[in-house]
VEXGUKOL-566263 format. One record per residue (C-alpha): residue number from 0; x negated, y negated, z. Coordinates in nm, 2 decimals. Layout:
BEGIN
seq / east / north / up
NUM / X / Y / Z
...
***
This chain:
BEGIN
seq / east / north / up
0 / -0.27 / 0.93 / -2.88
1 / -0.34 / 1.04 / -2.52
2 / -0.14 / 0.86 / -2.25
3 / -0.19 / 0.76 / -1.89
4 / 0.15 / 0.74 / -1.73
5 / 0.19 / 0.50 / -1.44
6 / 0.48 / 0.40 / -1.20
7 / 0.49 / 0.10 / -0.99
8 / 0.44 / -0.17 / -1.27
9 / 0.46 / -0.47 / -1.26
10 / 0.40 / -0.44 / -0.88
11 / 0.09 / -0.58 / -0.73
12 / -0.12 / -0.28 / -0.70
13 / 0.00 / -0.14 / -1.03
14 / -0.07 / -0.47 / -1.21
15 / -0.42 / -0.48 / -1.08
16 / -0.50 / -0.11 / -1.16
17 / -0.38 / -0.11 / -1.52
18 / -0.67 / -0.33 / -1.66
19 / -0.93 / -0.09 / -1.49
20 / -0.76 / 0.21 / -1.65
21 / -0.77 / 0.03 / -1.98
22 / -1.14 / -0.02 / -1.95
23 / -1.21 / 0.33 / -1.84
24 / -1.01 / 0.53 / -2.08
25 / -1.11 / 0.36 / -2.41
26 / -0.94 / 0.24 / -2.72
27 / -0.77 / 0.56 / -2.80
28 / -0.57 / 0.58 / -2.48
29 / -0.23 / 0.41 / -2.41
30 / -0.12 / 0.31 / -2.06
31 / 0.25 / 0.40 / -2.05
32 / 0.43 / 0.22 / -1.76
33 / 0.76 / 0.33 / -1.63
34 / 0.96 / 0.00 / -1.57
35 / 1.30 / -0.05 / -1.42
36 / 1.52 / -0.24 / -1.65
37 / 1.56 / -0.53 / -1.41
38 / 1.19 / -0.59 / -1.42
39 / 1.15 / -0.55 / -1.80
40 / 1.09 / -0.92 / -1.87
41 / 0.85 / -0.96 / -1.58
42 / 0.66 / -0.65 / -1.69
43 / 0.62 / -0.78 / -2.04
44 / 0.47 / -1.11 / -1.91
45 / 0.25 / -0.91 / -1.68
46 / 0.12 / -0.68 / -1.95
47 / 0.02 / -0.98 / -2.16
48 / -0.16 / -1.13 / -1.86
49 / -0.36 / -0.83 / -1.74
50 / -0.40 / -0.65 / -2.08
51 / -0.57 / -0.95 / -2.26
52 / -0.70 / -0.83 / -2.60
53 / -0.59 / -0.48 / -2.50
54 / -0.24 / -0.56 / -2.42
55 / -0.11 / -0.37 / -2.72
56 / -0.24 / -0.05 / -2.55
57 / 0.01 / -0.11 / -2.26
58 / 0.35 / 0.06 / -2.35
59 / 0.65 / -0.02 / -2.14
60 / 0.92 / 0.24 / -2.11
61 / 1.24 / 0.17 / -1.92
62 / 1.34 / 0.44 / -1.67
63 / 1.40 / 0.52 / -1.30
64 / 1.20 / 0.76 / -1.08
65 / 1.53 / 0.85 / -0.89
66 / 1.66 / 1.03 / -1.21
67 / 1.54 / 1.39 / -1.27
68 / 1.43 / 1.29 / -1.62
69 / 1.29 / 0.97 / -1.49
70 / 1.56 / 0.80 / -1.70
71 / 1.37 / 0.87 / -2.01
72 / 1.62 / 1.09 / -2.19
73 / 1.49 / 1.23 / -2.52
74 / 1.16 / 1.06 / -2.47
75 / 1.08 / 1.28 / -2.16
76 / 0.96 / 1.58 / -2.37
77 / 0.74 / 1.35 / -2.60
78 / 0.57 / 1.18 / -2.31
79 / 0.50 / 1.51 / -2.13
80 / 0.33 / 1.63 / -2.45
81 / 0.12 / 1.32 / -2.45
82 / 0.03 / 1.25 / -2.10
83 / -0.30 / 1.35 / -1.96
84 / -0.31 / 1.15 / -1.63
85 / -0.03 / 1.04 / -1.40
86 / -0.05 / 0.76 / -1.13
87 / 0.25 / 0.74 / -0.90
88 / 0.25 / 0.42 / -0.71
89 / 0.63 / 0.33 / -0.71
90 / 0.79 / 0.33 / -0.37
91 / 1.01 / 0.13 / -0.14
92 / 0.78 / -0.03 / 0.12
93 / 1.02 / -0.16 / 0.38
94 / 0.99 / -0.07 / 0.75
95 / 1.36 / -0.14 / 0.79
96 / 1.48 / 0.04 / 0.48
97 / 1.82 / 0.20 / 0.47
98 / 1.82 / 0.59 / 0.46
99 / 1.98 / 0.64 / 0.12
100 / 1.75 / 0.43 / -0.10
101 / 1.44 / 0.54 / 0.09
102 / 1.52 / 0.90 / 0.03
103 / 1.61 / 0.85 / -0.33
104 / 1.30 / 0.65 / -0.42
105 / 1.03 / 0.77 / -0.19
106 / 1.12 / 1.14 / -0.16
107 / 1.33 / 1.24 / -0.46
108 / 1.14 / 0.99 / -0.68
109 / 0.81 / 1.15 / -0.58
110 / 0.96 / 1.49 / -0.65
111 / 1.06 / 1.38 / -1.00
112 / 0.73 / 1.23 / -1.09
113 / 0.55 / 1.54 / -0.96
114 / 0.78 / 1.76 / -1.17
115 / 0.69 / 1.53 / -1.47
116 / 0.32 / 1.57 / -1.40
117 / 0.36 / 1.96 / -1.38
118 / 0.56 / 1.96 / -1.71
119 / 0.29 / 1.76 / -1.88
120 / 0.01 / 2.00 / -1.74
121 / -0.19 / 1.69 / -1.66
122 / -0.57 / 1.69 / -1.61
123 / -0.49 / 1.50 / -1.29
124 / -0.20 / 1.36 / -1.08
125 / -0.29 / 1.06 / -0.86
126 / -0.05 / 1.00 / -0.58
127 / -0.05 / 0.70 / -0.36
128 / 0.06 / 0.78 / -0.01
129 / -0.02 / 0.58 / 0.31
130 / -0.19 / 0.62 / 0.64
131 / 0.14 / 0.58 / 0.82
132 / 0.21 / 0.95 / 0.74
133 / 0.03 / 0.99 / 1.08
134 / 0.34 / 0.85 / 1.26
135 / 0.28 / 0.85 / 1.64
136 / -0.01 / 1.09 / 1.62
137 / -0.23 / 1.02 / 1.91
138 / -0.61 / 1.04 / 1.82
139 / -0.84 / 1.07 / 1.51
140 / -0.63 / 1.15 / 1.21
141 / -0.84 / 1.32 / 0.95
142 / -0.79 / 1.31 / 0.57
143 / -0.71 / 1.68 / 0.56
144 / -0.43 / 1.65 / 0.82
145 / -0.07 / 1.59 / 0.75
146 / 0.18 / 1.81 / 0.95
147 / 0.06 / 1.78 / 1.31
148 / 0.38 / 1.76 / 1.51
149 / 0.40 / 1.38 / 1.49
150 / 0.72 / 1.19 / 1.50
151 / 0.78 / 0.86 / 1.32
152 / 0.85 / 0.50 / 1.42
153 / 1.08 / 0.43 / 1.12
154 / 1.23 / 0.59 / 0.82
155 / 0.97 / 0.45 / 0.59
156 / 0.71 / 0.65 / 0.76
157 / 0.92 / 0.97 / 0.74
158 / 1.00 / 0.93 / 0.38
159 / 0.64 / 0.89 / 0.29
160 / 0.54 / 1.19 / 0.49
161 / 0.81 / 1.40 / 0.33
162 / 0.70 / 1.28 / -0.01
163 / 0.34 / 1.38 / 0.05
164 / 0.45 / 1.72 / 0.17
165 / 0.64 / 1.76 / -0.16
166 / 0.32 / 1.66 / -0.35
167 / 0.10 / 1.91 / -0.15
168 / 0.35 / 2.18 / -0.22
169 / 0.26 / 2.18 / -0.58
170 / -0.11 / 2.11 / -0.56
171 / -0.19 / 2.47 / -0.66
172 / -0.03 / 2.41 / -1.00
173 / -0.10 / 2.04 / -1.05
174 / -0.46 / 1.91 / -1.01
175 / -0.40 / 1.63 / -0.76
176 / -0.57 / 1.35 / -0.57
177 / -0.40 / 1.17 / -0.29
178 / -0.48 / 0.83 / -0.16
179 / -0.37 / 0.69 / 0.18
180 / -0.43 / 0.31 / 0.19
181 / -0.42 / 0.14 / 0.53
182 / -0.19 / -0.15 / 0.60
183 / -0.24 / -0.36 / 0.28
184 / -0.31 / -0.73 / 0.29
185 / -0.40 / -0.98 / 0.02
186 / -0.71 / -0.98 / -0.20
187 / -1.04 / -1.02 / 0.00
188 / -1.17 / -1.28 / -0.24
189 / -0.86 / -1.48 / -0.33
190 / -0.62 / -1.39 / -0.05
191 / -0.35 / -1.33 / -0.31
192 / -0.06 / -1.11 / -0.23
193 / 0.29 / -1.04 / -0.35
194 / 0.46 / -1.03 / -0.02
195 / 0.42 / -1.14 / 0.34
196 / 0.46 / -0.87 / 0.60
197 / 0.27 / -0.69 / 0.87
198 / -0.01 / -0.92 / 1.01
199 / 0.14 / -1.22 / 0.83
200 / 0.37 / -1.26 / 1.12
201 / 0.06 / -1.35 / 1.32
202 / -0.05 / -1.58 / 1.04
203 / 0.29 / -1.75 / 1.03
204 / 0.29 / -1.80 / 1.41
205 / -0.06 / -1.93 / 1.43
206 / -0.03 / -2.18 / 1.14
207 / 0.29 / -2.32 / 1.29
208 / 0.12 / -2.41 / 1.63
209 / -0.12 / -2.67 / 1.74
210 / -0.49 / -2.65 / 1.82
211 / -0.43 / -2.40 / 2.10
212 / -0.22 / -2.11 / 1.99
213 / -0.05 / -1.85 / 2.20
214 / 0.03 / -1.52 / 2.04
215 / 0.22 / -1.25 / 2.24
216 / 0.12 / -0.88 / 2.19
217 / 0.21 / -0.56 / 2.36
218 / -0.01 / -0.43 / 2.64
219 / -0.27 / -0.20 / 2.51
220 / -0.34 / -0.41 / 2.19
221 / -0.69 / -0.46 / 2.30
222 / -0.76 / -0.09 / 2.28
223 / -0.56 / -0.01 / 1.97
224 / -0.70 / -0.03 / 1.62
225 / -0.51 / -0.24 / 1.37
226 / -0.62 / -0.09 / 1.03
227 / -0.57 / -0.34 / 0.75
228 / -0.73 / -0.32 / 0.42
229 / -0.74 / -0.57 / 0.13
230 / -0.56 / -0.49 / -0.19
231 / -0.87 / -0.53 / -0.42
232 / -1.05 / -0.25 / -0.21
233 / -0.75 / -0.02 / -0.25
234 / -0.74 / -0.07 / -0.64
235 / -1.12 / -0.06 / -0.69
236 / -1.14 / 0.26 / -0.48
237 / -0.84 / 0.43 / -0.67
238 / -0.99 / 0.32 / -1.01
239 / -1.32 / 0.47 / -0.92
240 / -1.22 / 0.79 / -0.73
241 / -0.97 / 0.88 / -1.00
242 / -1.24 / 0.89 / -1.26
243 / -1.47 / 1.14 / -1.08
244 / -1.44 / 1.52 / -1.10
245 / -1.52 / 1.56 / -0.72
246 / -1.20 / 1.38 / -0.63
247 / -0.97 / 1.68 / -0.75
248 / -0.79 / 1.82 / -0.45
249 / -0.91 / 1.56 / -0.22
250 / -0.72 / 1.32 / 0.01
251 / -0.87 / 0.98 / 0.08
252 / -0.80 / 0.73 / 0.36
253 / -0.85 / 0.40 / 0.19
254 / -0.87 / 0.23 / 0.53
255 / -1.13 / 0.04 / 0.73
256 / -1.39 / 0.27 / 0.88
257 / -1.45 / 0.01 / 1.15
258 / -1.13 / -0.18 / 1.21
259 / -1.07 / -0.45 / 1.46
260 / -0.84 / -0.40 / 1.77
261 / -0.51 / -0.58 / 1.75
262 / -0.64 / -0.84 / 1.99
263 / -0.96 / -0.89 / 1.79
264 / -0.76 / -0.93 / 1.47
265 / -0.54 / -1.20 / 1.62
266 / -0.84 / -1.39 / 1.74
267 / -1.01 / -1.37 / 1.40
268 / -0.69 / -1.51 / 1.23
269 / -0.68 / -1.79 / 1.49
270 / -1.04 / -1.89 / 1.39
271 / -0.94 / -1.86 / 1.02
272 / -0.64 / -2.09 / 1.09
273 / -0.87 / -2.34 / 1.25
274 / -0.75 / -2.30 / 1.60
275 / -0.97 / -2.44 / 1.88
276 / -0.84 / -2.16 / 2.11
277 / -0.62 / -1.85 / 2.05
278 / -0.46 / -1.71 / 2.36
279 / -0.35 / -1.35 / 2.32
280 / -0.07 / -1.29 / 2.58
281 / 0.00 / -0.93 / 2.67
282 / 0.36 / -0.82 / 2.75
283 / 0.51 / -0.49 / 2.86
284 / 0.60 / -0.30 / 2.55
285 / 0.92 / -0.16 / 2.69
286 / 1.07 / -0.52 / 2.69
287 / 0.99 / -0.56 / 2.33
288 / 1.35 / -0.65 / 2.22
289 / 1.37 / -0.92 / 2.48
290 / 1.03 / -1.05 / 2.39
291 / 1.14 / -1.08 / 2.03
292 / 1.41 / -1.32 / 2.13
293 / 1.17 / -1.52 / 2.35
294 / 0.94 / -1.57 / 2.06
295 / 1.19 / -1.78 / 1.87
296 / 1.10 / -2.11 / 2.05
297 / 0.74 / -2.03 / 1.98
298 / 0.74 / -1.89 / 1.62
299 / 1.08 / -2.01 / 1.49
300 / 1.34 / -1.80 / 1.30
301 / 1.10 / -1.58 / 1.13
302 / 1.19 / -1.32 / 0.86
303 / 0.86 / -1.16 / 0.93
304 / 0.95 / -1.10 / 1.29
305 / 1.27 / -0.94 / 1.19
306 / 1.10 / -0.70 / 0.94
307 / 0.96 / -0.47 / 1.22
308 / 0.61 / -0.34 / 1.26
309 / 0.55 / -0.41 / 1.62
310 / 0.47 / -0.04 / 1.68
311 / 0.15 / -0.08 / 1.48
312 / 0.01 / -0.33 / 1.73
313 / -0.05 / -0.05 / 1.97
314 / -0.07 / 0.23 / 1.72
315 / -0.22 / 0.55 / 1.89
316 / -0.37 / 0.69 / 1.56
317 / -0.71 / 0.60 / 1.42
318 / -0.83 / 0.72 / 1.07
319 / -1.12 / 0.91 / 0.95
320 / -1.25 / 0.79 / 0.62
321 / -1.53 / 1.05 / 0.57
322 / -1.41 / 1.16 / 0.22
323 / -1.37 / 0.81 / 0.09
324 / -1.70 / 0.68 / 0.23
325 / -1.89 / 0.98 / 0.09
326 / -1.74 / 0.98 / -0.26
327 / -1.76 / 0.59 / -0.29
328 / -2.13 / 0.60 / -0.20
329 / -2.34 / 0.44 / -0.48
330 / -2.03 / 0.29 / -0.64
331 / -2.08 / -0.05 / -0.48
332 / -1.73 / -0.02 / -0.35
333 / -1.67 / -0.04 / 0.03
334 / -1.41 / -0.18 / 0.26
335 / -1.52 / -0.53 / 0.37
336 / -1.51 / -0.62 / 0.74
337 / -1.19 / -0.81 / 0.83
338 / -1.38 / -1.11 / 0.97
339 / -1.53 / -1.16 / 0.61
340 / -1.19 / -1.22 / 0.44
341 / -0.95 / -1.33 / 0.72
342 / -1.00 / -1.70 / 0.62
343 / -0.90 / -1.62 / 0.25
344 / -0.58 / -1.46 / 0.37
345 / -0.49 / -1.76 / 0.58
346 / -0.58 / -2.01 / 0.30
347 / -0.36 / -1.83 / 0.05
348 / -0.07 / -1.83 / 0.30
349 / -0.11 / -2.19 / 0.37
350 / -0.12 / -2.29 / 0.00
351 / 0.17 / -2.04 / -0.11
352 / 0.45 / -2.08 / 0.15
353 / 0.71 / -1.96 / -0.10
354 / 0.59 / -1.60 / -0.13
355 / 0.86 / -1.40 / 0.03
356 / 0.88 / -1.08 / 0.24
357 / 1.07 / -0.86 / 0.01
358 / 0.82 / -0.76 / -0.27
359 / 0.96 / -0.54 / -0.55
360 / 1.23 / -0.28 / -0.48
***
C-alpha cells in the first residue's frame, strides 16, 4: 500500500493537513505520521478526530527526526520502500530557542528527513520553510532567492535558513517543492490557534486596556510590512499546490500579497477588540530593551513580550508571492485580507485565555 510520510503531527498545521491528504490520495493510500513518543497519546486522539471514518488509514510510527534513521530502526527500509510522498513540517518554532536543540531539530532533522526522501526515491518531497529565511534583507525578497548576504535576527531564522539550504542542495536528485509561510496566526474563520506568539502580544495588550488603548511600536512601523497569514490559508495552499505537477521545483511564499503595515495591523486589532481609540506610540528602536521594561505597567508581566519578535515590527523585507498567486489561480484559494479576519483572532483569544505560548517542541 503506498504511503504518504508526514512529520509534525499532531501539531496544528500537520493535524489540519492530514484530512486533506486523506481525501486527495484515495482509499489505497496510508498517511504515515512520524510521532515523538511523548506525543503518542495526543496523536492517537487527534488521528481519531481528524480522520473520521478514514482514521484507520492514519498510521502512527514513533520516531525522532534528530536521529539519522528517524528513530525507525528496522522499519526504516520498509517505509522507504513504501513511501511515495514526504511532507516535512516538524520544527522548533521559538524565536528564543537554544542553539543545540535548534540545530538538532531544524537543521539536522531536516537533513535526515531529506535523506529519507532521497532513499525512498519519492515522487515529491514537500518541505515547509518560512519567510524568515530572508533575515534582515532590505527590499523585495523573491521566491527564488535564498542566499543574498542577509544576516539574521535570531537563531530560529538562521536554523531555518540553513535547513532550506540543505534541502536545495539535493533538489537535483529529489523532486521538491518548498513552502515559505508568512508569520502564522489562527484560522481565519474560527480564530483557533495552538499557541499565542507574534501579534498576540498586541492582542494581549489591547484586550487588557480600557476603551482607549496605547500600544508602543518602534519608529518606522508605519512604513514596514507586518506579513501575517492565517493557518487555514497555509494548509489549503499546501494541500492544493502539493497535488499539481507544476509545483515541482518551485518555491512558494504563502504570505499576504498586500499586507498591512505594523501600525495598520495594530489599529485593526484595536477595532477588533472593540476599542474606541487605539493610539500607536512610536519609540526609538535603539532603546528597545528599556522600552520593554517600561511596558510592564501597561501590559503586565507578559510571556508574549518576553518571547521576542520586536524585530518584525520594522522588518525591512517584503515578500513577492508571484508563484503562489499564479499557481493558486482558479483554485478558489487566496490569502484573505487581515481586516477580514482580525476580529476572529481576537474573539478566539478572549474566549481561550489558557492557550499557551509554547506550542509543541
